[in-house]
C-alpha positions as CSV (number, residue, x, y, z in Angstrom):
1,M,8.1,-10.5,-5.6
2,L,5.3,-11.8,-6.9
3,P,3.1,-13.8,-4.1
4,R,2.1,-16.9,-4.5
5,R,-1.4,-17.9,-4.9
6,T,-3.1,-21.3,-4.8
7,L,-6.6,-22.2,-6.5
8,V,-9.3,-22.5,-4.3
9,T,-11.7,-25.5,-4.3
10,V,-15.4,-24.5,-5.4
11,A,-17.1,-25.0,-2.1
12,V,-18.5,-22.6,0.4
13,L,-16.6,-20.2,2.9
14,A,-17.1,-17.1,4.8
15,A,-15.2,-14.5,6.9
16,L,-16.4,-12.9,9.3
17,V,-15.3,-9.7,11.2
18,S,-16.6,-8.7,14.7
19,G,-16.5,-5.2,16.9
20,C,-14.8,-2.9,14.4
21,A,-16.5,-0.5,12.3
22,G,-19.0,2.8,12.6
23,A,-17.5,6.2,14.0
24,T,-16.6,9.3,12.8
25,R,-16.4,9.6,8.2
26,P,-13.8,11.5,6.7
27,T,-14.0,14.7,5.3
28,A,-15.2,13.6,2.1
29,S,-16.6,11.0,0.4
30,P,-14.6,9.1,-2.6
31,S,-16.5,9.3,-6.1
32,P,-18.0,5.8,-6.7
33,S,-17.0,5.3,-10.1
34,A,-13.4,6.9,-11.3
35,L,-9.9,8.5,-10.0
36,S,-9.5,12.0,-9.4
37,P,-9.2,13.9,-12.6
38,S,-5.3,15.2,-13.0
39,F,-4.6,18.2,-10.7
40,S,-2.2,21.2,-10.8
41,P,-1.1,22.5,-7.4
42,T,-1.6,26.0,-6.7
43,A,0.5,28.1,-4.3
44,A,-2.4,27.3,-2.0
45,D,-2.9,24.2,-2.0
46,A,1.1,22.9,-1.3
47,V,1.3,24.6,1.9
48,A,2.3,21.5,4.0
49,R,-0.9,21.5,6.4
50,G,-1.2,17.5,6.5
51,A,-4.4,15.9,6.7
52,V,-7.7,17.8,7.5
53,G,-10.7,16.4,8.9
54,V,-11.3,13.6,11.0
55,R,-9.4,10.3,11.4
56,P,-12.0,7.4,10.5
57,A,-11.9,5.4,13.8
58,L,-14.1,2.8,12.4
59,C,-12.4,-0.1,14.7
60,A,-14.3,0.9,17.8
61,R,-17.6,-1.1,17.6
62,A,-19.4,-3.2,15.0
63,P,-21.0,-2.0,11.4
64,A,-24.7,0.0,11.3
65,G,-26.2,-2.5,9.8
66,E,-29.1,-2.9,7.4
67,P,-32.3,-3.1,10.4
68,T,-34.7,-5.1,7.6
69,A,-34.7,-6.9,5.1
70,P,-35.1,-4.9,1.8
71,A,-38.3,-5.5,-0.2
72,G,-37.8,-8.6,-2.4
73,A,-34.1,-9.3,-0.8
74,V,-33.1,-13.2,0.5
75,V,-33.1,-13.6,4.2
76,V,-29.7,-15.5,5.1
77,D,-30.5,-17.8,9.2
78,P,-27.5,-17.7,11.1
79,A,-28.7,-20.8,12.9
80,T,-28.4,-22.7,9.5
81,A,-24.7,-23.7,9.0
82,G,-24.0,-23.0,5.5
83,D,-27.2,-21.3,4.6
84,L,-25.5,-18.6,2.9
85,M,-24.0,-20.6,0.7
86,A,-26.6,-22.6,-0.3
87,K,-29.2,-19.8,-0.4
88,T,-26.4,-17.9,-2.9
89,A,-26.3,-21.0,-5.2
90,A,-29.7,-21.4,-5.6
91,N,-30.6,-17.8,-6.4
92,P,-29.8,-16.1,-10.1
93,S,-27.5,-13.4,-10.3
94,G,-28.0,-9.8,-9.1
95,T,-30.4,-11.0,-6.0
96,T,-29.5,-9.3,-2.6
97,F,-28.9,-11.4,0.5
98,W,-29.9,-10.0,4.0
99,L,-27.9,-11.6,6.7
100,A,-30.3,-11.7,10.1
101,P,-28.6,-10.8,13.1
102,G,-26.3,-13.5,14.8
103,V,-23.3,-15.8,14.2
104,H,-23.1,-17.1,10.1
105,T,-21.4,-20.0,9.5
106,L,-20.4,-22.2,6.3
107,G,-20.5,-25.1,7.9
108,T,-17.4,-27.1,9.1
109,G,-15.8,-27.6,5.8
110,E,-12.0,-26.4,5.4
111,F,-13.1,-25.4,1.9
112,A,-16.6,-24.1,2.4
113,Q,-16.7,-20.5,0.2
114,V,-19.6,-18.1,-0.7
115,I,-19.7,-18.3,-4.7
116,P,-21.4,-15.0,-5.9
117,K,-22.9,-14.4,-9.4
118,D,-22.9,-11.3,-11.2
119,H,-23.9,-8.4,-9.4
120,D,-25.1,-10.1,-6.4
121,T,-25.2,-8.1,-2.8
122,Y,-24.8,-8.9,0.3
123,L,-26.6,-7.1,3.5
124,G,-26.0,-7.1,7.1
125,A,-28.4,-6.1,9.5
126,P,-27.0,-5.3,12.9
127,G,-25.2,-7.3,15.0
128,A,-25.0,-9.9,11.6
129,V,-21.3,-11.9,11.6
130,L,-19.9,-14.2,9.3
131,D,-17.6,-16.1,11.2
132,G,-14.5,-19.0,9.4
133,R,-14.4,-20.3,13.1
134,G,-10.7,-20.7,12.5
135,V,-11.3,-23.5,10.3
136,T,-12.6,-22.3,7.0
137,R,-10.3,-21.3,4.8
138,Y,-12.4,-18.3,2.1
139,A,-15.6,-16.4,2.5
140,F,-16.4,-14.8,-0.6
141,T,-14.7,-16.5,-4.0
142,Q,-14.6,-17.1,-8.0
143,H,-14.8,-14.0,-10.7
144,A,-18.4,-13.1,-10.8
145,P,-17.9,-9.0,-11.3
146,N,-19.7,-5.8,-9.5
147,V,-20.8,-7.6,-6.2
148,T,-21.5,-5.8,-3.0
149,I,-21.2,-6.6,0.3
150,R,-22.2,-4.3,3.2
151,Y,-22.2,-4.3,6.8
152,L,-20.8,-7.3,8.1
153,T,-18.2,-8.2,10.3
154,V,-15.8,-11.0,8.8
155,R,-13.9,-12.7,11.1
156,G,-12.1,-15.8,12.0
157,F,-10.9,-16.8,8.3
158,N,-7.5,-19.5,7.5
159,P,-6.4,-18.7,4.3
160,P,-2.7,-19.3,3.3
161,R,-0.1,-16.9,3.2
162,N,-0.4,-14.8,0.2
163,E,-4.1,-15.6,0.0
164,G,-7.6,-13.4,0.9
165,V,-10.9,-13.7,2.5
166,V,-13.3,-11.4,0.6
167,N,-12.9,-11.4,-2.9
168,H,-10.1,-14.1,-2.7
169,D,-10.1,-14.4,-6.7
170,S,-9.5,-10.7,-7.3
171,A,-12.7,-10.1,-9.3
172,D,-13.6,-6.9,-10.9
173,G,-16.0,-4.2,-9.7
174,W,-16.8,-5.5,-6.6
175,V,-18.0,-2.5,-3.5
176,I,-16.9,-3.8,-0.2
177,R,-18.1,-1.1,2.0
178,D,-19.1,-0.3,5.7
179,N,-17.8,-3.6,6.7
180,V,-15.1,-4.8,9.8
181,I,-12.7,-7.5,8.3
182,R,-10.6,-8.3,11.0
183,D,-8.6,-11.0,12.8
184,N,-8.1,-13.5,9.9
185,H,-5.1,-15.0,8.9
186,G,-3.6,-14.1,5.3
187,A,-5.1,-11.3,3.9
188,G,-8.5,-9.3,4.9
189,M,-9.3,-9.0,0.9
190,M,-8.0,-9.2,-2.4
191,A,-8.9,-7.0,-4.8
192,G,-9.9,-6.2,-8.6
193,A,-9.9,-4.0,-11.3
194,G,-12.7,-1.2,-10.6
195,Q,-13.1,-2.5,-7.1
196,Q,-14.3,0.2,-4.1
197,V,-12.8,-0.6,-0.7
198,I,-14.6,2.8,1.4
199,D,-15.2,2.9,5.1
200,N,-14.2,-0.5,6.1
201,C,-12.2,-1.4,9.4
202,L,-9.4,-3.5,8.2
203,A,-7.7,-4.8,11.6
204,D,-5.8,-7.0,13.0
205,N,-5.4,-9.9,9.8
206,G,-2.7,-12.3,9.9
207,Q,-0.6,-11.0,6.7
208,Y,-2.7,-7.8,4.8
209,G,-5.6,-5.8,5.8
210,M,-5.5,-6.1,1.5
211,N,-4.0,-7.4,-0.9
212,A,-4.5,-6.3,-4.2
213,Y,-2.8,-8.2,-6.3
214,Q,-5.0,-9.9,-9.5
215,A,-2.7,-12.8,-11.5
216,A,-3.0,-11.2,-15.1
217,G,-1.7,-7.7,-13.4
218,G,-5.0,-6.3,-14.7
219,I,-6.2,-3.9,-11.9
220,K,-6.9,-0.4,-12.8
221,K,-9.4,2.1,-10.9
222,L,-8.6,1.0,-7.3
223,V,-10.5,3.1,-5.2
224,V,-9.3,2.9,-0.8
225,A,-10.9,5.8,0.9
226,G,-12.0,6.5,4.4
227,N,-11.0,3.0,5.8
228,E,-9.2,2.3,9.1
229,I,-6.4,-0.2,8.7
230,V,-5.0,-1.1,11.9
231,G,-3.3,-3.8,13.7
232,N,-2.2,-6.1,10.3
233,N,0.6,-8.4,10.1
234,A,-0.9,-9.9,13.0
235,D,1.4,-13.3,12.5
236,D,4.8,-11.4,12.3
237,L,5.2,-12.9,9.0
238,E,8.3,-11.2,8.1
239,A,10.0,-12.7,11.0
240,A,8.9,-16.2,9.9
241,H,9.6,-15.8,6.2
242,P,12.9,-13.4,6.4
243,G,12.9,-11.1,3.4
244,C,10.1,-12.2,2.3
245,G,8.6,-8.5,1.2
246,C,5.0,-10.1,2.0
247,T,3.5,-7.8,4.7
248,A,1.7,-4.3,4.7
249,G,-1.8,-2.7,5.7
250,V,-2.0,-2.6,2.3
251,K,0.0,-4.4,-0.8
252,F,-0.6,-3.3,-4.1
253,W,0.9,-5.3,-7.0
254,A,0.9,-3.7,-10.8
255,V,-2.1,-1.4,-9.9
256,D,-2.6,0.9,-12.7
257,G,-4.8,4.3,-11.4
258,A,-5.4,3.8,-7.4
259,D,-6.8,6.9,-5.3
260,V,-6.1,6.0,-1.9
261,R,-7.4,8.9,0.9
262,N,-8.8,9.9,3.9
263,N,-8.1,6.7,5.7
264,W,-6.4,6.0,8.7
265,V,-3.4,3.4,8.2
266,H,-2.4,3.0,11.6
267,G,-0.1,-0.1,14.4
268,N,0.8,-1.9,11.4
269,H,3.3,-4.4,12.1
270,A,4.7,-3.6,8.7
271,V,4.6,-0.6,6.0
272,G,1.7,1.1,6.6
273,L,1.2,1.4,2.4
274,W,3.1,-0.7,0.1
275,A,3.7,-0.5,-4.0
276,D,5.4,-3.0,-5.2
277,T,6.5,-4.0,-8.7
278,N,5.0,-1.9,-11.6
279,D,2.2,0.4,-10.1
280,N,1.6,3.4,-11.5
281,D,-0.8,6.6,-10.9
282,F,-1.4,6.5,-7.3
283,L,-2.6,9.5,-6.1
284,I,-2.4,8.9,-2.0
285,E,-4.2,12.0,-0.2
286,N,-5.6,13.2,2.9
287,N,-4.7,10.0,5.2
288,W,-3.4,9.6,8.6
289,I,-0.4,7.2,8.1
290,E,1.1,6.5,12.0
291,D,2.7,4.2,14.3
292,N,3.3,2.0,11.6
293,D,6.5,-0.6,12.3
294,G,7.5,0.0,8.9
295,E,7.4,3.1,6.5
296,A,4.3,4.8,5.9
297,V,4.5,4.4,2.2
298,N,7.0,2.0,0.4
299,Y,6.6,2.7,-3.4
300,E,8.8,0.2,-5.3
301,I,10.1,-0.1,-8.8
302,S,6.8,2.1,-9.7
303,Y,6.0,5.1,-11.3
304,N,4.3,8.7,-11.7
305,L,2.8,9.2,-7.7
306,I,0.8,12.3,-5.9
307,L,1.7,12.2,-2.6
308,R,0.6,15.6,-1.1
309,N,-1.6,16.7,2.0
310,N,-1.3,13.4,4.5
311,T,0.0,13.4,8.0
312,I,2.6,11.4,8.5
313,G,3.9,10.5,11.9
314,H,6.2,8.1,14.1
315,N,6.4,5.7,11.5
316,A,9.8,3.1,10.8
317,V,10.4,3.7,14.5
318,R,11.0,-0.4,15.2
319,K,12.3,-0.6,11.9
320,G,14.8,1.7,12.2
321,G,16.0,0.9,15.2
322,V,16.7,-2.6,13.9
323,F,18.8,-1.1,11.4
324,A,20.6,1.4,14.0
325,A,21.1,-1.8,16.7
326,R,23.0,-3.7,14.1
327,Q,25.0,-0.7,12.5
328,D,23.2,-0.6,9.4
329,D,24.2,3.0,8.2
330,F,20.7,2.8,5.4
331,P,18.6,5.7,5.9
332,V,15.0,3.9,6.9
333,G,13.0,6.9,5.7
334,A,9.8,7.7,6.9
335,V,8.8,7.4,2.8
336,Y,10.6,4.9,1.2
337,L,11.1,5.6,-2.7
338,N,12.9,2.4,-4.0
339,S,14.1,2.9,-7.5
340,S,10.8,4.8,-8.7
341,G,10.4,7.8,-10.3
342,G,8.1,10.1,-13.0
343,E,7.9,8.7,-16.4
344,P,6.3,10.5,-19.4
345,R,5.7,7.3,-21.5
346,V,3.6,5.8,-19.1
347,P,0.6,7.4,-19.0
348,A,-0.9,8.9,-15.9
349,R,-2.5,12.2,-13.8
350,T,1.4,13.3,-13.4
351,D,4.7,12.0,-14.9
352,R,6.5,12.7,-11.8
353,I,6.6,11.9,-8.2
354,E,5.1,14.8,-6.8
355,I,5.2,15.1,-2.7
356,Y,3.8,18.3,-1.3
357,G,1.4,19.5,1.5
358,N,2.5,16.6,4.2
359,L,3.2,16.9,7.6
360,F,6.1,14.6,8.6
361,D,5.9,14.4,12.6
362,R,8.8,12.8,14.4
363,N,9.1,9.8,11.8
364,W,12.3,7.3,12.7
365,S,13.7,9.9,9.1
366,G,12.1,11.6,6.3
367,I,12.4,11.2,2.9
368,T,14.9,7.9,1.1
369,A,15.0,8.0,-2.5
370,F,17.0,5.4,-3.5
371,E,18.2,3.3,-6.7
372,D,19.3,-0.3,-6.6
373,A,22.2,-0.4,-9.3
374,N,22.2,-4.3,-9.3
375,R,18.3,-4.0,-9.5
376,F,16.8,-4.1,-13.1
377,C,15.3,-6.4,-15.6
378,N,16.5,-9.4,-16.1
379,S,19.3,-9.1,-13.4
380,P,19.5,-12.2,-10.6
381,V,19.3,-9.7,-7.9
382,N,15.8,-8.6,-9.0
383,S,13.1,-10.1,-6.6
384,S,10.6,-9.4,-9.4
385,R,12.5,-11.7,-11.1
386,K,9.5,-12.2,-13.7
387,A,8.8,-8.5,-14.4
388,C,10.3,-6.1,-16.6
389,T,9.9,-2.2,-16.9
390,R,6.6,-0.7,-18.4
391,V,8.8,1.4,-20.9
392,G,9.1,-1.7,-23.8
393,P,11.7,-4.3,-22.9
394,G,11.3,-7.7,-22.0
395,V,13.5,-9.8,-20.0
396,S,14.8,-11.1,-22.7
397,D,16.1,-8.5,-24.3
398,C,18.0,-7.2,-21.3
399,V,21.2,-8.8,-22.1
400,R,24.0,-8.5,-23.7
401,P,25.1,-6.8,-25.8
402,G,22.4,-4.7,-25.7
403,I,21.8,-3.4,-22.5
404,A,25.4,-1.8,-22.5
405,S,23.9,1.1,-25.3
406,E,20.7,3.3,-25.1
407,P,17.6,2.8,-25.6
408,L,17.9,-0.9,-23.6
409,Y,20.7,0.7,-21.2
410,S,17.9,3.5,-19.6
411,D,14.6,0.9,-20.3
412,C,16.4,-1.6,-18.4
413,R,15.9,0.0,-15.4
414,W,13.8,1.0,-12.8
415,K,15.0,4.6,-12.2
416,T,14.3,7.1,-9.1
417,Q,14.2,10.2,-11.7
418,R,11.4,13.4,-11.6
419,V,11.0,13.5,-8.0
420,T,9.8,16.7,-6.6
421,V,9.7,17.3,-3.0
422,H,8.1,20.7,-2.3
423,D,6.1,22.8,0.6
424,N,6.3,20.0,3.3
425,R,7.5,20.3,7.0
426,F,9.6,17.8,8.7
427,I,9.6,17.7,12.2
428,F,12.6,15.5,14.1
429,D,13.3,15.0,17.1
430,P,15.8,11.8,18.5
431,A,14.5,11.9,22.0
432,T,11.1,10.5,20.6
433,V,12.5,7.7,18.4
434,G,14.6,6.5,20.7
435,C,17.9,7.3,18.5
436,S,20.8,7.9,20.1
437,N,23.8,6.8,17.5
438,G,22.9,9.4,14.4
439,L,21.3,6.3,12.2
440,C,17.9,8.5,11.8
441,G,16.6,11.8,11.7
442,R,18.3,11.9,8.0
443,M,16.5,13.0,4.3
444,A,18.7,11.2,1.5
445,L,18.8,11.0,-2.6
446,L,21.5,8.2,-3.2
447,A,21.9,4.9,-5.0
448,N,24.8,2.2,-4.2
449,E,27.5,1.5,-6.4
450,G,27.1,-1.3,-8.8
451,T,28.5,-4.8,-8.4
452,S,26.5,-7.4,-10.0
453,P,25.9,-9.5,-11.4
454,S,29.2,-9.7,-13.7
455,W,28.1,-8.4,-16.8
456,S,26.1,-5.6,-15.8
457,P,26.4,-2.2,-17.0
458,Y,25.8,-0.3,-14.5
459,R,28.6,-1.1,-12.3
460,G,31.0,1.3,-10.3
461,S,29.6,4.9,-9.8
462,A,27.4,5.6,-12.7
463,I,24.1,5.2,-10.9
464,E,25.0,7.2,-8.1
465,D,26.0,9.8,-10.1
466,A,23.1,9.2,-12.5
467,V,20.2,9.7,-9.2
468,T,22.5,12.8,-7.8
469,F,22.9,15.3,-10.6
470,R,20.9,13.9,-14.1
471,Q,17.5,12.6,-13.4
472,D,16.2,15.8,-11.9
473,N,15.5,14.7,-8.3
474,R,14.8,18.1,-6.6
475,W,13.9,19.5,-3.0
476,S,12.5,22.8,-2.4
477,Q,10.0,24.9,-0.5
478,N,10.1,22.8,2.7
479,T,11.0,23.3,6.5
480,Y,12.6,21.3,8.1
481,A,12.8,21.7,12.6
482,G,14.9,19.5,14.9
483,P,18.6,18.0,14.0
484,W,17.9,16.9,10.3
485,R,21.7,15.3,8.5
486,F,21.1,15.0,4.8
487,M,22.7,11.8,2.9
488,V,23.6,11.7,-0.7
489,H,24.8,10.0,-3.5
490,D,25.9,7.4,-1.7
491,T,25.9,6.4,2.3
492,A,29.6,7.6,3.2
493,T,28.3,11.4,2.8
494,N,26.0,12.8,5.7
495,G,26.0,16.1,6.1
496,N,24.1,18.9,7.2
497,F,21.5,21.2,5.6
498,A,24.7,23.1,4.0
499,T,26.4,20.8,2.5
500,W,22.9,19.3,0.5
501,R,22.3,22.6,-0.4
502,G,25.6,23.1,-1.5
503,A,28.1,21.8,-4.4
504,P,29.2,19.3,-5.2
505,Y,25.9,17.7,-4.0
506,A,23.0,18.1,-5.6
507,S,22.2,22.0,-4.6
508,Q,18.7,21.2,-2.9
509,D,16.0,22.6,-0.9
510,A,16.1,26.2,-2.6
511,G,13.8,28.6,-0.8
512,S,13.4,26.1,2.4
513,T,14.4,27.0,6.0
514,S,16.4,24.4,8.8
515,G,16.2,25.2,12.2
516,E,17.3,22.9,14.7
């Protein structure tokens, strides 16, 4: 479902985060201006090595800071409440502001906020903190493009659910680098097109570390690199709002082109990385995604993904345990492909979902590739009610009688298709995840039986058959260690490696090996 947004009162607000940042940098810095080009893997590239380098442990100390004010910069005094807001308003676009050491506030107003102008730059000195004190809602707001925020700790802001502290209005072209953004409610930051989120600590925020949502759906070329993203959903909003789908380390909505690399995404009280509703062209590589309560990656009703060379460890143990305790046999995976697949008609760096070179280490389960037969454009079951697929039709087109025949029969569906899973290593140990009833340690390719609505052309086993036999979903050249089970077609088929590889099902994992 799409997130709620509210308007911001034009006043002043700021955010601060103390005690998180600056440690060993990841092995490779991101390109500052563009996404990685398209890439065809060689045999050497496809080795299941997981991530290489050092986890970016940035949340152990404050940002390094800019030790002195750059020439021409406006100095912001922490002793004067609201000084940052006032001086931003008084100076022209393109100004550099240097926040002196100390705790800066925006005054006493709930709606106080900093409203940057085009190309403004905000630099923190060592020890510069922007603190909302649990009162102020927002830090940096409105629509000025190409703003830079660096070396600040932003903490203690109190936005409503689904809103963010930094770049509240999802302006384009922002560079948010070397900051600590922690202990806020809502999202630590929002995102706009061309935003670069590099080498930050995003920790213990109430809902998201980052909520990449823009009302116009225009986010393109988003870079998220070298960050530590930990402990988010600190307010446990899924418990307060069951089924909201409104928490994650990072949530992406309708983003067209994203590089997510060299991050340490761990210990979030939710999904680690969640792409929800018509995201496309994602490259998720060389990350450490570990110990998240939910899935490491949830790619939902979205398109065209490369997930390669990541270390994915001990994810979804809490969520899987909840399912197991209620005897729910749906396969909770470390990676969840939920009605998502490759689509050549949607431009991207790949026309598939490619998953390779990853190390899956003692997660609740492996990969679940699932298509929901009841969730399609214009279905009342679709929680993203105003959204339709990226391949042509609108919501009003997906109705009887047209939806019962091609091309609408295909184009009104988000398909789990063109999924390639190869050259990964999957390690499973039921004792490590605390599972004793067999509802864990599973690889899955399946759909549900179509039941709703009554006018749906997908009722019955049509989608289960399509996902299993006709939509070009293929596992190969993988290595399995531990007592894995394999679920194919539907939840009633939960077989061993031989079942998974044999007829009449998918004949999967050619060239793969399994050792329990």
